[in-house]
C-alpha positions as a Markdown table, in Angstrom:
| # | Residue | x | y | z |
|---|---|---|---|---|
| 1 | Met | -3.6 | 88.1 | -63.6 |
| 2 | Thr | -0.5 | 90.3 | -64.7 |
| 3 | Arg | 2.9 | 89.0 | -64.8 |
| 4 | Thr | 5.4 | 90.2 | -62.1 |
| 5 | Lys | 7.0 | 93.3 | -63.0 |
| 6 | Pro | 10.8 | 93.9 | -62.5 |
| 7 | Leu | 10.2 | 97.1 | -60.5 |
| 8 | Ser | 7.9 | 95.2 | -57.9 |
| 9 | Val | 10.8 | 92.5 | -57.7 |
| 10 | Ile | 13.3 | 95.3 | -56.8 |
| 11 | Val | 10.8 | 96.7 | -54.2 |
| 12 | Tyr | 10.4 | 93.4 | -52.4 |
| 13 | Ile | 14.1 | 92.7 | -52.5 |
| 14 | Ala | 14.7 | 96.3 | -51.0 |
| 15 | Leu | 12.0 | 95.8 | -48.3 |
| 16 | Gly | 13.6 | 92.3 | -47.4 |
| 17 | Ala | 16.9 | 93.9 | -47.0 |
| 18 | Ala | 15.8 | 96.7 | -45.0 |
| 19 | Val | 13.9 | 94.4 | -42.7 |
| 20 | Gly | 16.7 | 92.0 | -42.4 |
| 21 | Trp | 19.3 | 94.7 | -41.7 |
| 22 | Leu | 17.2 | 96.6 | -39.2 |
| 23 | Leu | 16.5 | 93.2 | -37.3 |
| 24 | Glu | 20.4 | 92.3 | -37.3 |
| 25 | Ile | 21.2 | 95.7 | -35.9 |
| 26 | Ala | 18.4 | 95.3 | -33.2 |
| 27 | Leu | 19.5 | 92.1 | -32.3 |
| 28 | Met | 23.2 | 93.2 | -32.0 |
| 29 | Ala | 22.2 | 96.4 | -30.1 |
| 30 | Ser | 20.0 | 94.5 | -27.3 |
| 31 | Gly | 23.1 | 92.1 | -26.8 |
| 32 | Leu | 21.2 | 88.9 | -28.4 |
| 33 | Pro | 22.9 | 86.9 | -30.9 |
| 34 | Val | 22.4 | 88.0 | -34.4 |
| 35 | Ala | 20.0 | 85.7 | -36.6 |
| 36 | Ile | 21.5 | 83.3 | -38.8 |
| 37 | Pro | 19.4 | 81.2 | -41.1 |
| 38 | Pro | 20.1 | 77.4 | -41.2 |
| 39 | Leu | 22.0 | 75.9 | -44.2 |
| 40 | Thr | 18.9 | 73.9 | -45.1 |
| 41 | Val | 16.7 | 77.0 | -45.8 |
| 42 | Gly | 18.7 | 77.7 | -48.9 |
| 43 | Ile | 18.7 | 74.3 | -50.1 |
| 44 | Ala | 14.9 | 74.0 | -49.5 |
| 45 | Leu | 14.2 | 77.3 | -51.5 |
| 46 | Ala | 16.2 | 75.6 | -54.4 |
| 47 | Val | 14.1 | 72.7 | -54.3 |
| 48 | Leu | 11.0 | 74.6 | -54.2 |
| 49 | Gly | 12.0 | 76.2 | -57.5 |
| 50 | Ala | 12.7 | 72.9 | -59.1 |
| 51 | Leu | 9.0 | 72.0 | -57.9 |
| 52 | Val | 7.3 | 75.3 | -59.3 |
| 53 | Val | 8.9 | 74.7 | -62.8 |
| 54 | Gly | 8.0 | 71.0 | -62.6 |
| 55 | Leu | 4.3 | 72.0 | -61.9 |
| 56 | Ala | 4.4 | 74.6 | -64.7 |
| 57 | Ile | 5.8 | 72.0 | -67.4 |
| 58 | Pro | 2.2 | 70.4 | -68.1 |
| 59 | Val | 0.6 | 73.8 | -68.5 |
| 60 | Arg | 3.3 | 75.0 | -70.9 |
| 61 | Arg | 2.7 | 71.9 | -72.8 |
| 62 | Ser | -0.9 | 72.5 | -72.9 |
| 63 | Val | -0.6 | 75.9 | -74.1 |
| 64 | Arg | 1.9 | 75.2 | -76.9 |
| 65 | Asp | 0.4 | 71.9 | -78.3 |
| 66 | Arg | -3.4 | 72.8 | -78.2 |
| 67 | Gln | -4.4 | 69.3 | -78.3 |
| 68 | Arg | -3.9 | 68.6 | -75.0 |
| 69 | Gln | -6.5 | 69.8 | -72.3 |
| 70 | Ile | -5.5 | 71.0 | -68.9 |
| 71 | Asp | -7.7 | 71.6 | -65.9 |
| 72 | Pro | -8.0 | 75.4 | -65.6 |
| 73 | Phe | -7.9 | 75.3 | -62.0 |
| 74 | Tyr | -4.6 | 73.5 | -62.0 |
| 75 | Ala | -3.3 | 76.1 | -64.2 |
| 76 | Thr | -4.6 | 78.8 | -62.0 |
| 77 | Arg | -3.1 | 77.2 | -59.0 |
| 78 | Val | 0.3 | 76.9 | -60.6 |
| 79 | Val | 0.3 | 80.6 | -61.7 |
| 80 | Val | -0.6 | 81.6 | -58.1 |
| 81 | Leu | 2.1 | 79.5 | -56.7 |
| 82 | Ala | 4.7 | 80.8 | -59.1 |
| 83 | Lys | 3.4 | 84.7 | -58.3 |
| 84 | Ser | 3.7 | 84.0 | -54.6 |
| 85 | Ser | 6.9 | 82.0 | -54.6 |
| 86 | Ser | 8.5 | 85.1 | -56.8 |
| 87 | Ile | 7.4 | 87.5 | -53.9 |
| 88 | Val | 8.6 | 85.5 | -51.1 |
| 89 | Ala | 12.0 | 84.6 | -53.0 |
| 90 | Ala | 12.3 | 88.5 | -53.4 |
| 91 | Leu | 11.9 | 89.2 | -49.8 |
| 92 | Val | 14.3 | 86.5 | -48.7 |
| 93 | Val | 16.9 | 87.5 | -51.2 |
| 94 | Gly | 16.8 | 91.0 | -49.7 |
| 95 | Gly | 16.9 | 89.5 | -46.1 |
| 96 | Gly | 19.7 | 86.8 | -46.9 |
| 97 | Gly | 21.6 | 89.4 | -48.7 |
| 98 | Ser | 21.3 | 91.8 | -45.8 |
| 99 | Ile | 22.4 | 89.2 | -43.2 |
| 100 | Leu | 25.5 | 88.3 | -45.5 |
| 101 | Val | 26.7 | 92.0 | -45.9 |
| 102 | Phe | 26.1 | 92.6 | -42.3 |
| 103 | Leu | 28.3 | 89.6 | -41.1 |
| 104 | Leu | 30.9 | 90.6 | -43.8 |
| 105 | Ser | 30.9 | 94.2 | -42.7 |
| 106 | Arg | 31.6 | 93.8 | -38.9 |
| 107 | Ser | 35.0 | 94.4 | -37.6 |
| 108 | Val | 35.0 | 91.2 | -35.9 |
| 109 | Ile | 35.3 | 88.3 | -38.3 |
| 110 | Ala | 32.1 | 86.0 | -38.4 |
| 111 | Ala | 32.4 | 82.2 | -38.3 |
| 112 | Val | 32.8 | 80.6 | -41.6 |
| 113 | Gly | 29.6 | 78.6 | -41.1 |
| 114 | Ser | 27.4 | 81.7 | -40.5 |
| 115 | Val | 28.5 | 83.4 | -43.7 |
| 116 | Leu | 28.1 | 80.3 | -45.7 |
| 117 | Ala | 24.6 | 79.7 | -44.3 |
| 118 | Ala | 23.9 | 83.4 | -45.2 |
| 119 | Gly | 25.2 | 83.0 | -48.6 |
| 120 | Val | 23.5 | 79.8 | -49.1 |
| 121 | Thr | 20.2 | 81.2 | -48.2 |
| 122 | Ala | 20.6 | 84.1 | -50.5 |
| 123 | Gly | 21.4 | 81.7 | -53.4 |
| 124 | Gly | 18.7 | 79.4 | -52.9 |
| 125 | Ala | 16.2 | 82.4 | -52.9 |
| 126 | Ile | 17.7 | 83.6 | -56.0 |
| 127 | Ala | 17.1 | 80.3 | -57.6 |
| 128 | Leu | 13.4 | 80.2 | -56.4 |
| 129 | Leu | 13.0 | 83.7 | -57.6 |
| 130 | Val | 14.4 | 82.9 | -61.3 |
| 131 | Ala | 12.4 | 79.4 | -61.2 |
| 132 | Ala | 9.1 | 81.4 | -60.2 |
| 133 | Leu | 9.4 | 83.8 | -62.9 |
| 134 | Ile | 10.1 | 81.1 | -65.4 |
| 135 | Ala | 7.2 | 79.2 | -64.3 |
| 136 | Glu | 4.9 | 82.1 | -64.3 |
| 137 | Asn | 6.1 | 82.8 | -68.1 |
| 138 | Met | 5.4 | 79.2 | -68.8 |
| 139 | Cys | 2.0 | 79.5 | -67.7 |
| 140 | Ser | 1.1 | 82.4 | -69.9 |
| 141 | Ile | -1.0 | 82.4 | -73.1 |
| 142 | Pro | 1.0 | 83.6 | -76.1 |
| 143 | Pro | -0.1 | 87.2 | -77.4 |
| 144 | Gly | -2.9 | 87.3 | -80.0 |
| 145 | Asp | -4.6 | 84.2 | -78.6 |
| 146 | Asp | -8.4 | 84.6 | -77.6 |
| 147 | Asp | -10.5 | 82.5 | -75.5 |
| 148 | Lys | -12.7 | 81.8 | -78.7 |
| 149 | Asp | -13.4 | 78.2 | -79.5 |
| 150 | Glu | -12.8 | 77.3 | -83.3 |
| 151 | Asp | -16.1 | 75.1 | -83.0 |
| 152 | Asp | -18.4 | 78.1 | -82.2 |
| 153 | Pro | -20.6 | 79.2 | -85.1 |
| 154 | Ala | -20.2 | 82.5 | -86.7 |
| 155 | Pro | -21.8 | 85.4 | -84.7 |
| 156 | Val | -25.3 | 86.3 | -85.7 |
| 157 | Arg | -25.5 | 89.8 | -87.2 |
| 158 | Pro | -28.9 | 91.7 | -86.9 |
| 159 | His | -30.8 | 92.5 | -90.0 |
């Protein structure tokens, strides 16, 4: 699995921002109240970021020390969780940021609670994005390491 590239993160942020902005415009145009994420969303995203990094620490220790063995399925699950968390966090950063910009750009001043909730959501998503990218980096094998085992005998050469 390849690492998450910065360009893909930027594309996901832009996609989330476009969808969030269009959703807010459509809701406003139809006379419905705009979508405001609850304050707990941002807090939950930040906690999820801490959990992702916490799950990646044993994998990092195993890669660094070489004496500790770790279940390869566990390491794979952690990498997949980190990669998917970075994609979702990038989408939510775009969506939360677009809601925040939308609320601040209106001629009618939005309620402080709405602006705060959108800001906390965007901040929590940024925390999750950074944590997921760190966890993904923690689960990578350093360059130059092969999957060869030191106990394997030398390869047999044909005569």
